[in-house]
C-alpha positions in Angstrom: 118.6 21.9 195.0 121.6 19.9 193.9 121.9 18.4 197.4 118.3 17.4 197.1 119.0 15.6 193.8 121.9 13.8 195.5 119.4 12.7 198.2 117.1 11.3 195.6 119.9 9.4 193.9 121.1 7.9 197.2 117.6 6.8 198.1 117.0 5.2 194.7 120.4 3.4 194.7 119.5 1.8 198.0 117.1 -0.7 196.4 116.3 -2.4 193.1 112.8 -2.6 191.9 111.7 -5.8 190.1 108.5 -7.7 190.1 108.0 -11.2 191.5 105.2 -13.7 190.8 105.1 -12.0 187.4 102.1 -12.6 185.3 100.4 -14.9 187.8 96.8 -13.8 187.4 95.3 -11.9 190.4 92.2 -13.8 191.3 88.8 -12.1 191.1 89.7 -9.3 188.6 87.3 -8.7 185.8 89.1 -9.4 182.5 88.7 -9.1 178.7 88.5 -12.1 176.5 92.2 -11.7 176.0 92.8 -12.0 179.8 93.6 -8.4 180.4 92.3 -6.8 183.6 89.5 -4.3 183.1 90.8 -1.5 185.3 87.7 0.7 184.7 85.3 -1.9 185.9 83.2 -1.1 189.1 85.2 -1.5 192.4 84.9 -4.9 194.1 83.2 -5.2 197.4 83.7 -7.5 200.4 81.1 -9.9 201.7 79.7 -7.2 204.1 79.3 -4.8 201.2 82.2 -2.5 201.9 84.6 -1.5 199.1 87.5 -3.9 198.9 90.7 -2.0 198.9 92.9 -5.1 198.6 95.5 -5.2 195.9 99.1 -4.3 194.9 99.2 -0.5 194.3 101.7 2.0 192.9 101.4 5.8 193.3 100.5 7.5 190.0 103.8 9.1 189.0 104.4 12.7 188.3 105.3 13.3 184.7 109.0 14.0 184.0 108.2 17.5 182.6 106.5 18.4 185.8 109.4 17.0 187.8 111.8 19.2 185.9 109.6 22.3 186.3 109.5 21.7 190.0 113.1 20.5 190.8 115.2 21.5 187.8 116.3 20.0 184.5 119.0 17.9 186.3 116.3 16.0 188.4 116.9 12.9 186.2 120.7 13.2 186.0 121.1 9.9 187.9 118.7 7.1 186.9 118.3 3.6 188.4 116.5 1.1 186.0 113.0 0.6 187.3 113.4 3.5 189.8 113.5 6.5 187.5 112.5 9.9 188.7 109.3 9.7 186.6 108.2 6.6 188.7 107.6 8.6 191.8 105.2 11.2 193.1 106.4 14.8 193.4 105.2 14.7 197.0 107.7 12.0 197.7 110.4 14.5 197.0 108.7 17.5 198.5 105.4 17.3 200.4 105.0 21.0 199.7 105.4 20.7 195.9 102.1 22.6 195.4 103.2 25.6 197.5 105.1 28.6 196.2 108.6 28.8 197.7 108.4 30.5 201.1 104.7 30.0 201.4 104.9 26.6 203.0 103.0 26.4 206.4 106.1 25.6 208.4 107.5 27.3 211.5 110.7 29.2 210.7 113.0 27.3 213.0 112.0 24.0 211.4 112.4 25.4 207.9 115.9 26.8 208.8 116.9 23.4 210.2 115.9 21.7 206.9 117.8 24.3 204.9 120.9 23.8 207.1 120.9 20.1 207.0 120.2 19.8 203.3 123.4 21.7 202.5 125.0 18.3 203.0 124.3 15.5 200.5 123.0 13.3 203.3 120.6 15.9 204.7 117.8 14.8 207.0 117.2 11.7 204.9 116.8 8.5 206.9 116.6 6.0 204.0 120.3 6.1 203.3 120.7 5.0 207.0 118.4 2.0 206.4 115.8 3.6 208.7 112.1 3.2 207.8 110.4 5.5 205.3 107.1 5.2 207.2 103.9 7.1 206.3 103.4 8.5 203.7 106.9 8.5 202.0 106.9 4.7 201.6 103.9 4.9 199.4 105.1 7.8 197.3 108.3 6.3 195.7 109.0 3.6 193.2 108.2 0.7 195.4 104.7 -0.7 195.5 102.2 -1.1 198.4 100.0 -4.1 199.1 96.7 -3.7 200.9 95.1 -6.8 202.6 91.6 -6.1 203.9 90.1 -8.4 206.5 87.2 -8.1 209.0 88.3 -5.7 211.8 91.7 -4.9 210.3 93.3 -3.7 207.1 97.0 -4.2 206.5 99.1 -1.8 204.4 102.3 -3.7 203.5 105.2 -1.4 202.2 107.6 -3.0 199.9 110.1 -0.4 201.0 111.4 -1.6 204.4 109.0 -4.6 204.3 107.1 -2.7 207.0 103.4 -3.4 207.6 100.9 -0.9 209.0 97.9 -2.2 211.0 94.7 -0.2 210.5 92.2 -1.4 213.0 88.5 -1.1 211.9 87.0 -2.9 214.8 85.8 0.3 216.5 88.7 0.7 219.0 89.9 4.2 219.8 93.4 5.4 219.3 95.7 4.9 222.4 95.7 7.9 224.7 99.4 7.8 225.7 101.1 5.6 223.0 104.8 4.7 222.9 106.1 6.8 219.9 106.7 4.6 216.9 107.8 4.8 213.3 104.4 3.8 211.8 102.1 5.2 214.5 98.8 3.7 215.6 95.9 3.7 213.1 92.2 3.3 213.5 89.8 3.4 210.6 86.0 3.8 210.1 83.9 3.8 206.9 82.3 7.0 205.7 79.9 5.6 203.1 82.4 4.1 200.5 85.5 5.9 201.9 87.8 4.4 204.5 88.8 7.2 206.9 92.0 6.4 208.9 93.3 8.4 211.8 96.9 7.8 212.8 98.8 9.3 215.8 101.6 8.2 218.2 104.5 8.8 215.8 108.1 9.4 216.8 109.9 12.4 215.5 112.6 10.5 213.7 111.2 10.3 210.2 110.7 12.9 207.4 107.5 13.2 205.3 109.6 13.4 202.1 113.1 13.1 200.7 113.7 16.8 201.4 113.3 16.0 205.1 110.2 17.9 206.1 109.9 16.6 209.7 107.2 15.6 212.0 107.0 15.8 215.8 105.3 13.4 218.3 102.3 15.6 218.0 101.7 14.7 214.4 98.3 13.4 213.5 97.5 12.1 209.9 94.0 11.6 208.5 93.8 9.6 205.3 90.7 9.1 203.2 90.9 6.0 200.9 88.3 5.8 198.0 88.5 3.1 195.4 87.1 4.8 192.3 87.0 1.6 190.3 89.1 -1.6 189.9 92.2 0.2 188.9 92.2 3.5 190.8 92.6 4.2 194.5 92.2 7.9 195.4 93.9 8.9 198.7 93.6 12.2 200.5 96.2 12.8 203.3 95.8 15.6 205.9 98.7 16.4 208.2 98.2 18.2 211.5 101.3 18.9 213.6 101.2 22.2 215.4 104.7 21.8 216.7 106.3 21.9 213.2 103.6 23.4 211.0 101.5 26.5 211.2 98.3 25.0 209.9 97.1 21.6 208.7 97.7 20.8 205.0 96.5 18.2 202.6 97.8 16.3 199.6 95.9 14.1 197.1 97.3 11.2 195.2 96.0 8.4 193.1 97.4 4.8 193.3 97.2 2.5 190.3 96.4 -1.2 190.6 99.4 -3.4 189.7 97.6 -6.5 188.5 99.2 -10.0 188.2 102.3 -9.2 190.4 103.3 -8.9 194.0 105.7 -7.0 196.3 109.3 -8.0 196.7 111.2 -8.9 199.9 113.3 -6.0 200.7 115.8 -5.5 203.6 118.0 -2.4 203.4 120.8 -3.6 205.5 121.5 -6.4 203.1 124.6 -5.3 201.1 124.2 -1.8 202.5 126.9 0.6 201.2 125.7 4.1 202.0 127.0 4.6 205.6 130.6 4.8 204.6 129.8 7.8 202.3 127.9 9.8 204.9 129.8 12.7 206.6 130.5 12.3 210.3 128.3 15.2 211.2 125.2 13.7 209.6 125.5 10.1 210.9 
């Protein structure tokens, strides 16, 4: 577990989280007389009547007490201002946080590889190498995510990596033989007021979490986005990868609207310092 904590520390030290365009009012939000956004107001809709998922979002953090129960009392031993451990989701550290140890639906050879690699402080982590966090990890840490919804396409902009997912909602099918990629290929459809997104075509280079639970090129992710009201976006994520995992599994998170702010420009290779600290066997 101490090596996992070091992984978390390295990842958090790789960036600095501050807001920009601070206090510039987000257009269209319902507000009180004092100008505060009414986050419990009914969700907005687009011109065609669909729920509008647009906005800057941050995952609802897991309370510190729960983080310590799951990962030990030392989980907050290293803190970066604005990126404290209680600003992230437990699933960002361990996608199997809800499973009892040893009950995770993962093939034994994959589990053993994770255990072996995480004996090193650099483990299976890609973030310390300035490689993309991808889906869903980039949406589970301290950095925010910006959704821009337009006819036929919805963009999910990760502050982490400045990477942008394209979710096509124009009826196209997923590619049959895609070139494996970091973000995969995404197609969405509406199920009443829920946007259902299917993503496939991943490469096998990224982990699902800081602990390094892997994915193969067979990974398929199904996401269900439901905007409960102005301030809350509920997301259900189902993972299906028969190469690595014995059965599909699902996590559920809520993202909170970050009104009157925006995402930062972020490039990991700028002033990068981690590579010199990685052991030769894990570079």
